[in-house]
C-alpha positions in Angstrom: 117.6 -29.7 -24.0 114.2 -29.8 -25.7 113.8 -28.2 -29.1 110.8 -26.2 -27.7 113.4 -24.0 -26.1 114.9 -23.0 -29.5 113.3 -19.9 -31.0 115.3 -18.3 -33.8 113.6 -14.9 -33.7 114.1 -14.6 -29.9 117.8 -15.6 -30.1 118.4 -13.2 -33.0 116.5 -10.4 -31.2 118.6 -11.0 -28.1 121.8 -10.9 -30.1 120.9 -7.6 -31.8 120.0 -6.1 -28.4 123.3 -7.1 -27.0 125.1 -5.8 -30.1 123.5 -2.4 -29.7 124.6 -2.3 -26.1 128.2 -3.2 -27.0 128.2 -0.5 -29.7 127.0 2.1 -27.2 129.3 1.2 -24.4 132.5 -0.1 -26.0 133.6 2.3 -28.7 136.6 0.1 -29.7 134.2 -2.7 -30.7 131.6 -0.5 -32.4 132.8 -1.1 -35.9 133.1 -4.8 -35.3 129.6 -5.3 -34.0 128.1 -3.1 -36.7 129.8 -5.1 -39.4 129.1 -8.5 -37.9 125.7 -8.0 -36.3 123.9 -4.7 -36.9 124.4 -4.7 -40.7 123.3 -8.4 -41.1 119.8 -9.6 -42.0 119.7 -12.7 -39.8 121.7 -14.8 -37.3 123.2 -17.1 -40.0 124.7 -14.2 -42.1 126.0 -12.8 -38.8 127.7 -16.1 -37.9 129.1 -16.5 -41.5 130.5 -12.9 -41.4 132.2 -13.4 -38.0 133.9 -16.7 -38.8 134.7 -15.9 -42.4 136.6 -12.8 -41.4 138.7 -15.0 -39.1 139.4 -17.7 -41.8 139.7 -15.3 -44.7 143.0 -13.8 -43.7 144.9 -16.7 -45.3 145.1 -18.0 -48.9 141.3 -18.0 -49.7 139.6 -14.6 -49.6 136.9 -13.8 -47.0 134.2 -13.3 -49.6 134.7 -16.8 -51.0 134.6 -18.4 -47.5 131.5 -16.3 -46.7 129.8 -17.6 -49.8 130.5 -21.2 -48.8 129.1 -20.6 -45.4 125.9 -19.0 -46.8 125.5 -21.7 -49.4 125.7 -24.3 -46.7 123.3 -22.5 -44.3 120.7 -21.9 -47.0 120.9 -25.5 -48.3 120.7 -27.3 -45.0 117.8 -26.6 -42.6 119.1 -29.3 -40.2 122.4 -27.5 -39.9 120.7 -24.2 -39.2 118.7 -25.8 -36.4 121.7 -27.5 -34.9 123.6 -24.2 -34.9 120.9 -22.6 -32.8 120.9 -25.6 -30.5 124.7 -25.2 -30.1 124.3 -21.6 -29.1 121.6 -22.4 -26.6 123.6 -25.3 -25.2 126.6 -23.1 -24.6 124.5 -20.4 -23.0 122.7 -22.9 -20.7 125.7 -25.0 -19.7 128.7 -22.6 -19.4 128.5 -20.2 -16.5 131.2 -18.1 -18.1 128.9 -17.5 -21.1 126.7 -14.5 -20.2 124.7 -14.1 -23.4 123.7 -15.5 -26.8 126.1 -13.1 -28.5 129.1 -14.5 -26.7 129.5 -17.8 -28.6 129.3 -16.1 -31.9 131.6 -13.2 -31.0 134.2 -14.8 -28.7 134.0 -18.6 -28.2 136.1 -20.8 -30.4 134.3 -23.9 -29.4 131.1 -22.7 -31.1 133.0 -21.2 -34.0 135.0 -24.3 -34.7 132.1 -26.7 -34.5 130.3 -24.4 -36.9 133.3 -24.5 -39.3 133.1 -28.3 -39.1 129.4 -28.2 -40.0 130.2 -26.3 -43.2 133.2 -28.5 -44.0 130.9 -31.6 -43.5 128.4 -30.1 -45.9 131.1 -29.5 -48.5 132.4 -33.0 -47.9 129.0 -34.6 -48.5 128.6 -32.4 -51.6 131.8 -33.8 -53.2 133.9 -30.7 -52.5 136.5 -32.5 -50.5 139.4 -30.3 -51.1 137.5 -27.2 -49.9 136.4 -29.3 -46.9 139.9 -30.2 -46.1 141.0 -26.6 -46.5 138.3 -25.6 -43.9 139.6 -28.3 -41.6 143.2 -27.3 -41.9 142.6 -23.5 -41.3 140.3 -24.3 -38.3 143.2 -26.5 -36.9 145.7 -23.7 -37.4 143.6 -20.9 -35.9 141.6 -22.6 -33.2 143.6 -25.7 -32.4 140.6 -27.9 -33.1 141.0 -30.7 -35.7 137.8 -32.4 -36.8 137.8 -34.5 -39.9 135.2 -33.2 -42.4 133.5 -36.7 -42.6 132.9 -36.9 -38.8 129.2 -36.6 -37.9 127.9 -34.3 -35.2 124.3 -33.8 -33.9 123.0 -30.5 -32.4 123.3 -29.1 -28.9 127.1 -29.6 -28.8 129.2 -27.7 -26.4 133.0 -27.8 -27.0 134.1 -26.1 -23.8 137.4 -24.2 -24.4 137.9 -26.6 -27.3 141.7 -26.3 -27.5 143.3 -29.6 -28.8 140.0 -31.3 -29.5 140.5 -34.0 -32.2 137.8 -36.1 -33.9 138.7 -38.7 -36.5 137.1 -39.5 -39.8 134.5 -42.0 -38.7 133.6 -40.4 -35.4 130.0 -39.9 -34.5 128.7 -37.5 -31.8 125.0 -37.5 -31.3 122.8 -34.7 -29.9 123.3 -32.8 -26.6 126.9 -33.8 -25.8 129.4 -31.7 -23.8 133.1 -32.1 -24.5 135.9 -30.3 -22.7 139.4 -29.4 -24.0 142.1 -31.8 -25.0 139.7 -34.6 -25.8 140.5 -37.1 -28.6 138.1 -39.2 -30.5 140.8 -41.3 -32.2 141.6 -44.5 -34.0 144.1 -47.1 -32.9 146.4 -46.2 -35.8 146.5 -49.8 -37.1 142.9 -50.1 -38.5 141.1 -48.9 -41.6 137.4 -48.4 -42.2 135.0 -47.6 -39.3 137.6 -47.0 -36.6 136.6 -44.1 -34.4 134.3 -43.7 -31.3 130.5 -43.4 -31.4 129.3 -41.0 -28.7 125.6 -41.2 -28.0 123.3 -38.4 -26.7 123.7 -36.8 -23.3 127.3 -37.8 -22.8 129.8 -35.7 -20.8 133.5 -36.1 -21.6 135.9 -34.6 -19.2 139.1 -32.6 -20.1 142.0 -34.6 -21.5 140.0 -37.8 -22.0 141.2 -40.1 -24.9 138.6 -42.3 -26.5 140.3 -44.7 -28.9 138.9 -47.1 -31.5 135.5 -48.0 -32.8 133.9 -48.1 -29.4 130.4 -47.0 -28.2 129.9 -44.5 -25.4 126.3 -45.2 -24.3 123.6 -42.6 -23.8 124.2 -40.2 -20.8 127.5 -41.8 -19.8 130.2 -39.8 -18.0 133.9 -40.0 -18.9 136.3 -38.8 -16.2 139.0 -36.2 -17.0 142.2 -37.7 -18.2 140.7 -41.1 -18.8 141.8 -43.4 -21.6 138.7 -45.3 -22.9 139.5 -48.4 -25.0 136.2 -50.3 -24.5 132.5 -49.7 -24.9 130.8 -47.7 -22.0 127.3 -48.7 -21.2 124.5 -46.1 -21.0 124.3 -44.0 -17.8 127.7 -45.3 -16.6 130.6 -43.3 -15.2 134.1 -44.4 -16.1 137.5 -43.1 -15.0 141.2 -44.0 -15.1 143.9 -45.4 -17.4 142.5 -47.6 -18.8 139.0 -46.4 -17.9 136.9 -48.6 -15.7 133.3 -48.2 -14.5 133.0 -46.6 -11.0 129.2 -46.4 -10.8 126.2 -45.0 -12.5 125.8 -41.4 -13.7 123.8 -39.6 -11.0 122.2 -37.2 -13.5 119.5 -37.9 -16.1 121.5 -35.9 -18.6 125.2 -35.4 -17.6 125.9 -33.2 -20.7 123.5 -30.6 -19.5 124.3 -30.7 -15.7 128.1 -30.5 -16.3 128.7 -32.2 -12.9 132.2 -33.6 -13.1 132.3 -35.2 -9.7 132.7 -38.9 -10.1 
């Protein structure tokens, strides 16, 4: 997915148009879309409002969480760009996503990766307790548990996202698609750098478990339910328990094509 496709004003304009349509046709959601979209000044304040209202029903008030989100967004232009890339990735790759407003309003994969981005910003800023709080609430509400230190690029699609886990030293580069119940885990008997490194363009099927400080090469495909314990070369398809190569990925960019035939 080339960055030339990412246009903030066009995406925000589309979101506002869709919000007006919802407000006019679904009276039960009118107050919600007016609060989350139509009263906001830009897409980032809209995202912050939507997610903060979900997280703020617990020990920390909505307004405090919203402030953390807006501080992170305003202080990190790379994060803002990656958020837009995430929205476009979901819209392009998920046939069940009909619009740009859907990830913000409904899809917990987008919402949870955005929470992680803020938690990671807090972590890097030395606010580790607040970062852990964000992680714990995201895990409780969405069933997605990403350590605040894990590093993610842009254009990430967490499809369904339920039970996705990423450990502390995990790295996921740009334009990766990950389905539900995927684990990027450690062996349990190591310290230090101990989690997978997933390079750009990779597709990871549902239920796959990637364990240890292994490298998943660029544009590789991991079959659903596979247990991956060793490095996977670039453009290679692996399946099974333990995972073994079964051929080359047939697509130039498996993450975008979402073709799970192996």
